GUDREN-100491 format. One record per atom (N, C-alpha, C): y, x, z; atom name. Coordinates in steps of 0.02 Angstrom, whole numbers. Layout:
+--------+--------+--------+------+
!     yy !     xx !     zz ! atom !
+--------+--------+--------+------+
!      Y !      X !      Z !   CA !
...
+--------+--------+--------+------+
This chain:
+--------+--------+--------+------+
!     yy !     xx !     zz ! atom !
+--------+--------+--------+------+
!    462 !    464 !    812 !    N !
!    466 !    464 !    740 !   CA !
!    504 !    403 !    716 !    C !
!    473 !    346 !    712 !    N !
!    506 !    284 !    692 !   CA !
!    500 !    235 !    750 !    C !
!    549 !    192 !    756 !    N !
!    547 !    142 !    809 !   CA !
!    495 !     89 !    795 !    C !
!    487 !     43 !    842 !    N !
!    438 !    -11 !    832 !   CA !
!    458 !    -53 !    772 !    C !
!    408 !    -79 !    739 !    N !
!    420 !   -120 !    680 !   CA !
!    440 !   -191 !    701 !    C !
!    487 !   -221 !    665 !    N !
!    506 !   -290 !    682 !   CA !
!    449 !   -338 !    666 !    C !
!    447 !   -393 !    701 !    N !
!    395 !   -443 !    689 !   CA !
!    413 !   -481 !    625 !    C !
!    362 !   -498 !    586 !    N !
!    376 !   -536 !    524 !   CA !
!    409 !   -603 !    541 !    C !
!    460 !   -620 !    502 !    N !
!    495 !   -682 !    514 !   CA !
!    481 !   -734 !    460 !    C !
!    452 !   -712 !    405 !    N !
!    437 !   -759 !    352 !   CA !
!    375 !   -738 !    314 !    C !
!    344 !   -785 !    281 !    N !
!    284 !   -771 !    242 !   CA !
!    304 !   -736 !    177 !    C !
!    256 !   -700 !    149 !    N !
!    267 !   -666 !     86 !   CA !
!    227 !   -701 !     32 !    C !
!    257 !   -713 !    -23 !    N !
!    223 !   -746 !    -79 !   CA !
!    214 !   -694 !   -134 !    C !
!    152 !   -689 !   -157 !    N !
!    137 !   -645 !   -213 !   CA !
!    120 !   -689 !   -273 !    C !
!    153 !   -676 !   -329 !    N !
!    139 !   -715 !   -389 !   CA !
!     98 !   -674 !   -438 !    C !
!     45 !   -704 !   -461 !    N !
!      5 !   -674 !   -513 !   CA !
!      8 !   -721 !   -573 !    C !
!     28 !   -694 !   -629 !    N !
!     31 !   -734 !   -690 !   CA !
!    -34 !   -724 !   -728 !    C !
!    -79 !   -773 !   -721 !    N !
!   -145 !   -769 !   -752 !   CA !
!   -155 !   -828 !   -799 !    C !
!   -192 !   -815 !   -850 !    N !
!   -209 !   -870 !   -895 !   CA !
!   -258 !   -917 !   -858 !    C !
!   -264 !   -979 !   -881 !    N !
!   -312 !  -1025 !   -848 !   CA !
!   -383 !   -997 !   -849 !    C !
!   -403 !   -965 !   -903 !    N !
!   -471 !   -939 !   -907 !   CA !
!   -482 !   -883 !   -855 !    C !
!   -433 !   -840 !   -847 !    N !
!   -439 !   -786 !   -798 !   CA !
!   -438 !   -814 !   -727 !    C !
!   -396 !   -864 !   -716 !    N !
!   -393 !   -896 !   -650 !   CA !
!   -460 !   -927 !   -631 !    C !
!   -491 !   -962 !   -678 !    N !
!   -556 !   -994 !   -664 !   CA !
!   -608 !   -940 !   -652 !    C !
!   -608 !   -886 !   -692 !    N !
!   -656 !   -832 !   -682 !   CA !
!   -648 !   -800 !   -613 !    C !
!   -585 !   -791 !   -591 !    N !
!   -573 !   -762 !   -525 !   CA !
!   -597 !   -808 !   -470 !    C !
!   -583 !   -872 !   -476 !    N !
!   -606 !   -920 !   -425 !   CA !
!   -682 !   -923 !   -421 !    C !
!   -715 !   -923 !   -479 !    N !
!   -788 !   -925 !   -480 !   CA !
!   -816 !   -862 !   -449 !    C !
!   -788 !   -804 !   -467 !    N !
!   -812 !   -741 !   -438 !   CA !
!   -803 !   -740 !   -363 !    C !
!   -746 !   -765 !   -339 !    N !
!   -734 !   -767 !   -266 !   CA !
!   -783 !   -813 !   -232 !    C !
!   -796 !   -872 !   -261 !    N !
!   -842 !   -919 !   -232 !   CA !
!   -913 !   -891 !   -230 !    C !
!   -933 !   -855 !   -281 !    N !
!  -1000 !   -826 !   -283 !   CA !
!  -1010 !   -776 !   -225 !    C !
!   -956 !   -742 !   -207 !    N !
!   -960 !   -693 !   -152 !   CA !
!   -945 !   -725 !    -85 !    C !
!   -929 !   -789 !    -84 !    N !
!   -914 !   -823 !    -22 !   CA !
!   -847 !   -803 !      8 !    C !
!   -800 !   -786 !    -35 !    N !
!   -734 !   -763 !    -12 !   CA !
!   -680 !   -811 !    -35 !    C !
!   -625 !   -810 !      2 !    N !
!   -565 !   -845 !    -23 !   CA !
!   -536 !   -802 !    -78 !    C !
!   -495 !   -832 !   -120 !    N !
!   -467 !   -795 !   -178 !   CA !
!   -428 !   -734 !   -154 !    C !
!   -389 !   -741 !   -102 !    N !
!   -350 !   -684 !    -76 !   CA !
!   -395 !   -627 !    -54 !    C !
!   -448 !   -643 !    -18 !    N !
!   -496 !   -592 !      4 !   CA !
!   -528 !   -558 !    -56 !    C !
!   -546 !   -598 !   -106 !    N !
!   -578 !   -570 !   -166 !   CA !
!   -530 !   -524 !   -203 !    C !
!   -466 !   -544 !   -209 !    N !
!   -417 !   -501 !   -242 !   CA !
!   -407 !   -436 !   -204 !    C !
!   -405 !   -439 !   -137 !    N !
!   -400 !   -378 !    -97 !   CA !
!   -459 !   -332 !   -112 !    C !
!   -518 !   -361 !   -116 !    N !
!   -578 !   -321 !   -129 !   CA !
!   -576 !   -290 !   -199 !    C !
!   -550 !   -327 !   -248 !    N !
!   -544 !   -299 !   -316 !   CA !
!   -499 !   -238 !   -315 !    C !
!   -443 !   -242 !   -279 !    N !
!   -397 !   -185 !   -275 !   CA !
!   -431 !   -127 !   -241 !    C !
!   -466 !   -140 !   -186 !    N !
!   -501 !    -86 !   -150 !   CA !
!   -553 !    -53 !   -195 !    C !
!   -592 !    -93 !   -230 !    N !
!   -643 !    -66 !   -275 !   CA !
!   -612 !    -24 !   -329 !    C !
!   -555 !    -45 !   -354 !    N !
!   -523 !     -8 !   -408 !   CA !
!   -495 !     59 !   -385 !    C !
!   -468 !     62 !   -325 !    N !
!   -437 !    124 !   -303 !   CA !
!   -484 !    170 !   -266 !    C !
!   -542 !    147 !   -248 !    N !
!   -589 !    191 !   -212 !   CA !
!   -651 !    206 !   -254 !    C !
!   -644 !    203 !   -320 !    N !
!   -700 !    218 !   -364 !   CA !
!   -722 !    290 !   -357 !    C !
!   -775 !    310 !   -392 !    N !
!   -799 !    379 !   -388 !   CA !
!   -745 !    429 !   -407 !    C !
!   -746 !    487 !   -374 !    N !
!   -694 !    538 !   -386 !   CA !
!   -694 !    563 !   -458 !    C !
!   -752 !    566 !   -490 !    N !
!   -756 !    591 !   -558 !   CA !
!   -740 !    539 !   -611 !    C !
!   -723 !    480 !   -591 !    N !
!   -710 !    426 !   -638 !   CA !
!   -644 !    438 !   -674 !    C !
!   -645 !    442 !   -740 !    N !
!   -584 !    454 !   -779 !   CA !
!   -557 !    391 !   -811 !    C !
!   -578 !    335 !   -788 !    N !
!   -556 !    272 !   -817 !   CA !
!   -480 !    265 !   -807 !    C !
!   -443 !    265 !   -862 !    N !
!   -370 !    265 !   -858 !   CA !
!   -343 !    200 !   -827 !    C !
!   -377 !    144 !   -838 !    N !
!   -354 !     81 !   -808 !   CA !
!   -356 !     84 !   -732 !    C !
!   -410 !    113 !   -705 !    N !
!   -415 !    119 !   -633 !   CA !
!   -362 !    167 !   -605 !    C !
!   -350 !    222 !   -642 !    N !
!   -299 !    269 !   -620 !   CA !
!   -230 !    236 !   -620 !    C !
!   -216 !    198 !   -672 !    N !
!   -151 !    164 !   -676 !   CA !
!   -144 !    113 !   -620 !    C !
!   -198 !     76 !   -605 !    N !
!   -196 !     28 !   -551 !   CA !
!   -184 !     63 !   -484 !    C !
!   -218 !    119 !   -474 !    N !
!   -209 !    157 !   -412 !   CA !
!   -136 !    180 !   -406 !    C !
!   -109 !    209 !   -459 !    N !
!    -40 !    234 !   -457 !   CA !
!      9 !    177 !   -444 !    C !
!     -2 !    120 !   -476 !    N !
!     42 !     63 !   -466 !   CA !
!     36 !     36 !   -395 !    C !
!    -24 !     35 !   -369 !    N !
!    -36 !     10 !   -301 !   CA !
!     -2 !     55 !   -250 !    C !
!    -10 !    120 !   -259 !    N !
!     22 !    168 !   -212 !   CA !
!     97 !    162 !   -215 !    C !
!    125 !    159 !   -276 !    N !
!    198 !    155 !   -283 !   CA !
!    224 !     90 !   -253 !    C !
!    190 !     34 !   -266 !    N !
!    212 !    -30 !   -238 !   CA !
!    208 !    -29 !   -162 !    C !
!    152 !     -4 !   -136 !    N !
!    145 !     -1 !    -63 !   CA !
!    200 !     43 !    -32 !    C !
!    213 !    100 !    -61 !    N !
!    264 !    146 !    -34 !   CA !
!    332 !    113 !    -33 !    C !
!    350 !     80 !    -86 !    N !
!    416 !     49 !    -90 !   CA !
!    423 !     -9 !    -40 !    C !
!    372 !    -50 !    -35 !    N !
!    375 !   -106 !     12 !   CA !
!    374 !    -79 !     84 !    C !
!    331 !    -31 !     97 !    N !
!    325 !     -4 !    165 !   CA !
!    389 !     28 !    189 !    C !
!    424 !     63 !    146 !    N !
!    485 !     97 !    166 !   CA !
!    543 !     49 !    172 !    C !
!    549 !      3 !    124 !    N !
!    608 !    -40 !    124 !   CA !
!    599 !   -103 !    166 !    C !
!    539 !   -132 !    168 !    N !
!    528 !   -195 !    204 !   CA !
!    458 !   -198 !    235 !    C !
!    443 !   -155 !    283 !    N !
!    375 !   -154 !    311 !   CA !
!    356 !   -220 !    344 !    C !
!    405 !   -259 !    364 !    N !
!    389 !   -323 !    397 !   CA !
!    356 !   -372 !    349 !    C !
!    359 !   -358 !    284 !    N !
!    328 !   -402 !    234 !   CA !
!    253 !   -390 !    227 !    C !
!    230 !   -333 !    251 !    N !
!    158 !   -318 !    246 !   CA !
!    119 !   -359 !    296 !    C !
!     63 !   -386 !    273 !    N !
!     22 !   -428 !    316 !   CA !
!    -50 !   -404 !    316 !    C !
!    -86 !   -425 !    366 !    N !
!   -158 !   -412 !    369 !   CA !
!   -175 !   -338 !    367 !    C !
!   -222 !   -321 !    324 !    N !
!   -244 !   -252 !    321 !   CA !
!   -191 !   -206 !    290 !    C !
!   -147 !   -234 !    248 !    N !
!    -93 !   -193 !    221 !   CA !
!    -48 !   -171 !    279 !    C !
!    -39 !   -212 !    328 !    N !
!      1 !   -195 !    387 !   CA !
!    -35 !   -139 !    426 !    C !
!   -101 !   -145 !    433 !    N !
!   -140 !    -94 !    467 !   CA !
!   -135 !    -27 !    429 !    C !
!   -139 !    -30 !    363 !    N !
!   -132 !     31 !    323 !   CA !
!    -64 !     63 !    335 !    C !
!    -11 !     22 !    338 !    N !
!     56 !     47 !    351 !   CA !
!     59 !     80 !    420 !    C !
!     28 !     50 !    470 !    N !
!     29 !     79 !    537 !   CA !
!     -5 !    148 !    537 !    C !
!    -59 !    154 !    500 !    N !
!    -92 !    220 !    494 !   CA !
!    -46 !    272 !    464 !    C !
!    -11 !    252 !    411 !    N !
!     36 !    298 !    379 !   CA !
!     95 !    313 !    425 !    C !
!    121 !    263 !    457 !    N !
!    180 !    271 !    500 !   CA !
!    166 !    319 !    557 !    C !
!    106 !    317 !    584 !    N !
!     90 !    358 !    642 !   CA !
!     64 !    428 !    625 !    C !
!     50 !    442 !    562 !    N !
!     24 !    507 !    541 !   CA !
!     81 !    551 !    516 !    C !
!     97 !    602 !    553 !    N !
!    153 !    647 !    536 !   CA !
!    147 !    680 !    468 !    C !
!     85 !    688 !    444 !    N !
!     76 !    724 !    380 !   CA !
!    102 !    684 !    320 !    C !
!    117 !    620 !    329 !    N !
!    144 !    579 !    275 !   CA !
!    220 !    580 !    272 !    C !
!    251 !    617 !    316 !    N !
!    324 !    615 !    320 !   CA !
!    355 !    684 !    310 !    C !
!    411 !    685 !    274 !    N !
!    450 !    746 !    266 !   CA !
!    517 !    735 !    302 !    C !
!    538 !    787 !    336 !    N !
!    602 !    784 !    370 !   CA !
!    652 !    824 !    329 !    C !
!    708 !    793 !    311 !    N !
!    757 !    830 !    269 !   CA !
!    788 !    888 !    307 !    C !
!    801 !    941 !    270 !    N !
!    837 !    998 !    299 !   CA !
!    911 !    986 !    286 !    C !
!    948 !    979 !    340 !    N !
!   1019 !    964 !    334 !   CA !
!   1062 !   1023 !    354 !    C !
!   1115 !   1032 !    318 !    N !
!   1165 !   1083 !    337 !   CA !
!   1216 !   1049 !    382 !    C !
!   1259 !   1088 !    411 !    N !
!   1311 !   1061 !    454 !   CA !
!   1356 !   1014 !    415 !    C !
!   1372 !   1032 !    352 !    N !
!   1413 !    989 !    310 !   CA !
!   1379 !    922 !    297 !    C !
!   1312 !    923 !    287 !    N !
!   1274 !    862 !    276 !   CA !
!   1279 !    816 !    337 !    C !
!   1271 !    846 !    396 !    N !
!   1273 !    808 !    458 !   CA !
!   1342 !    778 !    468 !    C !
!   1394 !    819 !    456 !    N !
!   1462 !    794 !    465 !   CA !
!   1480 !    739 !    415 !    C !
!   1449 !    741 !    356 !    N !
!   1463 !    689 !    306 !   CA !
!   1422 !    626 !    317 !    C !
!   1379 !    627 !    368 !    N !
!   1341 !    568 !    386 !   CA !
!   1274 !    561 !    351 !    C !
!   1248 !    615 !    323 !    N !
!   1182 !    612 !    290 !   CA !
!   1128 !    594 !    341 !    C !
!   1080 !    558 !    319 !    N !
!   1026 !    535 !    363 !   CA !
!    976 !    590 !    376 !    C !
!    956 !    595 !    439 !    N !
!    905 !    643 !    458 !   CA !
!    838 !    608 !    468 !    C !
!    835 !    546 !    446 !    N !
!    773 !    507 !    454 !   CA !
!    718 !    535 !    409 !    C !
!    657 !    532 !    433 !    N !
!    601 !    557 !    392 !   CA !
!    593 !    515 !    329 !    C !
!    565 !    547 !    277 !    N !
!    555 !    515 !    212 !   CA !
!    481 !    515 !    197 !    C !
!    455 !    459 !    173 !    N !
!    385 !    454 !    156 !   CA !
!    369 !    501 !     98 !    C !
!    319 !    542 !    107 !    N !
!    297 !    589 !     55 !   CA !
!    247 !    554 !     10 !    C !
!    270 !    529 !    -47 !    N !
!    226 !    490 !    -91 !   CA !
!    170 !    534 !   -120 !    C !
!    183 !    598 !   -129 !    N !
!    130 !    643 !   -153 !   CA !
!     72 !    646 !   -105 !    C !
!     86 !    652 !    -42 !    N !
!     34 !    653 !     10 !   CA !
!      0 !    585 !     13 !    C !
!     38 !    532 !      6 !    N !
!      9 !    465 !      6 !   CA !
!    -40 !    457 !    -52 !    C !
!    -21 !    481 !   -111 !    N !
!    -66 !    477 !   -169 !   CA !
!   -129 !    518 !   -159 !    C !
!   -122 !    577 !   -131 !    N !
!   -180 !    620 !   -120 !   CA !
!   -230 !    589 !    -71 !    C !
!   -205 !    554 !    -21 !    N !
!   -249 !    528 !     31 !   CA !
!   -260 !    452 !     26 !    C !
!   -239 !    422 !    -30 !    N !
!   -242 !    350 !    -38 !   CA !
!   -313 !    323 !    -30 !    C !
!   -361 !    352 !    -65 !    N !
!   -430 !    326 !    -62 !   CA !
!   -456 !    328 !     10 !    C !
!   -441 !    382 !     45 !    N !
!   -462 !    388 !    116 !   CA !
!   -430 !    334 !    159 !    C !
!   -364 !    322 !    149 !    N !
!   -329 !    271 !    187 !   CA !
!   -356 !    201 !    173 !    C !
!   -365 !    186 !    110 !    N !
!   -390 !    120 !     91 !   CA !
!   -460 !    109 !    118 !    C !
!   -502 !    159 !    111 !    N !
!   -570 !    153 !    135 !   CA !
!   -571 !    143 !    211 !    C !
!   -531 !    181 !    247 !    N !
!   -529 !    175 !    320 !   CA !
!   -501 !    107 !    342 !    C !
!   -458 !     78 !    302 !    N !
!   -426 !     15 !    321 !   CA !
!   -465 !    -46 !    298 !    C !
!   -490 !    -44 !    236 !    N !
!   -522 !   -103 !    208 !   CA !
!   -597 !   -104 !    214 !    C !
!   -627 !    -46 !    219 !    N !
!   -700 !    -44 !    221 !   CA !
!   -726 !    -29 !    291 !    C !
!   -700 !    -65 !    339 !    N !
!   -718 !    -55 !    409 !   CA !
!   -789 !    -77 !    422 !    C !
+--------+--------+--------+------+
């Protein structure tokens, strides 16, 4: 399917623009749970996207959609940037054939140099996101 993934060559920096009050609240919440801020933020994302199936909270749905879209774009264009459990989640997706669509090419497409590489099926990723996140983060 896909070749081996290259080893990460540089660290990834994520910037969160938070007010001082929100930053302090996040740090306090992380300390209360005995977690580093990064671990706490990962848990917040997991909690948001793995909520109850009947939950109609639009903020959680928007966060889930944004998380799936961001993950899909980073995973397809620069998978070497994924670290930790996000890397494990990518490996699960990469190895599962049901997440990939293979383009149907005509002879003209092939002669013109069109790619026959599989394409990540974001619809399938969205449908199975909660399952993937739970299997990866809630071990």
